[in-house]
C-alpha positions as CSV (number, residue, x, y, z in Angstrom):
1,M,-35.7,28.1,-25.2
2,L,-36.5,27.2,-28.8
3,I,-32.5,26.3,-29.3
4,F,-32.6,24.3,-26.0
5,G,-35.3,22.1,-26.8
6,N,-34.4,21.7,-30.9
7,S,-30.9,20.6,-29.6
8,R,-32.7,18.2,-27.3
9,S,-34.8,16.8,-30.2
10,E,-32.2,16.7,-32.5
11,G,-29.4,15.6,-30.2
12,F,-27.4,18.1,-30.8
13,I,-24.4,19.5,-28.0
14,I,-25.1,23.6,-27.2
15,L,-21.3,25.8,-27.5
16,T,-22.0,29.0,-25.7
17,Q,-21.3,31.8,-24.0
18,D,-24.8,32.4,-22.7
19,D,-25.3,31.4,-18.9
20,D,-28.6,30.8,-20.2
21,F,-28.1,27.8,-21.8
22,V,-26.2,27.2,-18.2
23,E,-28.7,27.2,-16.0
24,M,-31.7,25.8,-18.5
25,S,-29.2,22.5,-18.6
26,A,-29.5,22.7,-14.3
27,L,-33.3,23.2,-14.5
28,R,-34.3,21.3,-17.5
29,G,-31.8,18.6,-17.1
30,T,-30.1,16.8,-20.6
31,P,-30.5,16.4,-23.1
32,P,-28.9,18.5,-24.4
33,K,-25.6,18.9,-23.0
34,V,-24.2,22.0,-23.1
35,V,-20.8,23.4,-23.3
36,H,-19.9,26.8,-21.2
37,L,-17.6,28.5,-23.1
38,S,-16.6,30.6,-19.6
39,M,-14.4,33.5,-21.0
40,G,-14.4,36.9,-22.7
41,N,-15.2,37.8,-26.1
42,H,-13.0,36.7,-28.8
43,T,-12.6,37.1,-32.7
44,T,-14.2,34.5,-34.7
45,K,-10.8,32.9,-35.5
46,E,-9.8,33.0,-31.7
47,W,-12.9,30.9,-31.3
48,L,-12.3,28.0,-34.0
49,A,-8.7,28.1,-32.1
50,I,-10.3,27.5,-28.6
51,I,-12.5,24.8,-30.0
52,Q,-9.9,23.2,-31.8
53,A,-7.3,23.1,-28.8
54,N,-10.7,21.4,-26.6
55,A,-11.4,18.6,-29.4
56,L,-10.5,15.9,-27.5
57,V,-12.0,17.2,-24.4
58,I,-15.3,18.1,-26.1
59,G,-15.2,14.6,-27.4
60,Q,-15.4,12.8,-24.3
61,F,-17.6,14.8,-22.9
62,E,-19.9,14.0,-25.3
63,R,-19.1,10.1,-24.9
64,D,-19.3,10.7,-21.2
65,A,-23.2,9.8,-20.2
66,E,-23.3,10.9,-17.1
67,V,-22.3,14.6,-17.5
68,G,-24.2,17.3,-19.1
69,L,-22.1,20.6,-18.5
70,L,-18.5,20.9,-19.5
71,V,-16.9,24.6,-18.7
72,I,-13.9,25.7,-20.7
73,K,-12.2,28.9,-19.0
């Protein structure tokens, strides 16, 4: 809850594998926006590659005021 609240007040986007943030987003709305990395566990290097590969999509999501949740599979 602290991460969600701080992200809301600071204007951060949450990148997470955790379904709890998806549920909080549905219940509480945005901000903060949530990027749900809906896939299995990966190394830090693999996560970096996944995030970099989706950088354009994440940037578009950040600018879209109508959407609060992005799921990356």
